[in-house]
C-alpha positions as CSV (number, residue, x, y, z in Angstrom):
1,A,14.2,2.6,-9.0
2,I,11.3,3.5,-7.2
3,S,11.2,0.4,-6.8
4,A,14.7,0.4,-5.5
5,C,13.5,2.2,-3.0
6,A,10.6,0.5,-1.8
7,K,13.9,-2.8,-1.4
8,G,15.0,-0.2,0.6
9,G,12.5,0.9,2.9
10,N,13.6,4.8,1.5
11,V,10.5,6.6,1.0
12,E,11.4,9.7,0.9
13,H,12.9,9.7,-2.3
14,A,9.8,6.8,-3.7
15,F,7.8,10.1,-3.6
16,D,10.4,12.3,-4.8
17,L,10.4,10.1,-7.9
18,L,6.6,10.2,-8.0
19,E,6.3,13.8,-7.7
20,Q,9.4,14.4,-10.6
21,M,7.6,12.2,-13.0
22,K,4.4,14.4,-12.6
23,Q,6.1,17.1,-12.7
24,A,7.7,15.7,-16.0
25,M,4.0,14.4,-17.0
26,A,4.9,11.4,-17.4
27,A,1.7,10.3,-15.4
28,P,2.4,7.4,-12.8
29,D,1.6,4.2,-13.9
30,A,0.1,1.2,-10.9
31,I,3.5,0.0,-11.2
32,S,5.4,2.5,-9.9
33,Y,2.9,3.5,-7.1
34,N,2.1,0.4,-6.2
35,S,6.3,0.5,-5.4
36,A,5.9,3.7,-3.5
37,I,3.1,1.9,-1.3
38,S,5.9,-0.8,-0.9
39,A,8.5,1.5,0.5
40,C,6.1,3.3,2.6
41,A,5.4,-0.3,4.2
42,A,8.9,-1.3,4.3
43,G,10.1,2.3,6.0
44,G,6.9,1.6,8.2
45,R,4.4,4.8,7.0
46,W,1.5,2.9,6.9
47,N,0.4,6.5,6.8
48,L,1.6,7.1,3.5
49,A,1.3,3.9,2.2
50,L,-2.7,4.7,2.6
51,D,-2.2,8.3,1.4
52,L,-1.2,6.9,-2.1
53,V,-4.1,3.9,-2.1
54,I,-7.0,7.4,-2.3
55,R,-4.8,9.3,-4.1
56,M,-4.7,6.1,-7.2
57,Q,-8.4,5.4,-5.8
58,L,-9.3,9.3,-7.2
59,A,-7.6,9.4,-9.9
60,R,-5.7,7.5,-12.6
61,P,-4.4,4.5,-12.2
62,T,-6.9,2.5,-10.3
63,P,-5.7,1.0,-7.3
64,D,-5.1,-2.7,-8.3
65,Q,-4.8,-6.1,-6.3
66,I,-1.1,-5.4,-4.9
67,S,-1.8,-1.6,-4.2
68,Y,-3.9,-3.7,-1.9
69,N,-2.5,-6.1,-1.0
70,A,1.1,-3.4,-0.1
71,A,-1.5,-1.3,1.5
72,I,-2.5,-3.8,4.0
73,S,1.4,-5.6,4.4
74,A,2.3,-1.7,5.4
75,C,-0.4,-2.0,8.2
76,E,0.9,-4.6,9.0
77,R,3.8,-3.9,9.9
78,S,2.8,-0.7,11.5
79,S,0.5,-3.5,14.0
80,C,-2.9,-1.1,12.9
81,W,-5.4,-4.3,12.4
82,Q,-8.1,-1.5,12.0
83,M,-6.7,0.0,9.1
84,A,-5.7,-3.6,7.4
85,L,-9.2,-4.9,7.7
86,F,-10.5,-1.6,6.1
87,W,-8.2,-2.1,3.6
88,L,-9.4,-5.2,2.8
89,A,-12.5,-3.9,2.7
90,A,-12.0,-1.8,0.4
91,A,-10.3,-4.1,-2.2
92,T,-13.7,-6.3,-2.2
93,K,-16.0,-2.7,-2.7
94,G,-13.6,-1.9,-5.5
95,R,-14.3,-5.1,-7.6
96,R,-10.0,-6.5,-6.9
97,S,-10.5,-9.5,-5.2
98,P,-8.1,-9.7,-2.5
99,N,-6.0,-12.4,-2.1
100,E,-4.7,-15.0,-0.4
101,I,-1.5,-12.3,-0.2
102,G,-3.9,-10.0,1.6
103,F,-5.8,-12.4,3.5
104,N,-2.9,-13.6,5.2
105,T,-1.5,-10.2,6.3
106,V,-4.4,-9.2,7.2
107,M,-4.8,-12.4,9.5
108,S,-0.7,-12.2,11.2
109,V,-1.8,-8.2,11.7
110,F,-4.8,-9.4,13.7
111,D,-2.0,-11.7,15.6
112,K,0.5,-9.5,16.0
113,A,-2.0,-6.9,17.5
114,G,-3.2,-9.6,19.8
115,Q,-6.7,-9.2,17.9
116,W,-6.7,-12.9,17.1
117,Q,-9.9,-13.8,19.2
118,L,-11.5,-11.1,16.2
């Protein structure tokens, strides 16, 4: 269900589903979080996407490559190049080597923000 929210960019519903899972004592897994992060990206809510990654870093499950790529994508859609670069670095520090998707998305956000000279 959270994946459907991601496809439609329905951020509020994705968050509601995560909360319902917690209340039902069904801990959200990485797939659930990643789908919610993708919903935030599709809905242009980069700040909420980053909040979810931080929640993952502080608890379980830990963010994976998909989590970081989705967070970078959320930044890209909002032209937040500084945050995209931050999450690319965080992925590296977290021993989650960024893949070509993460690097390409960061290059795209630099281009959109007019920061191609960096």
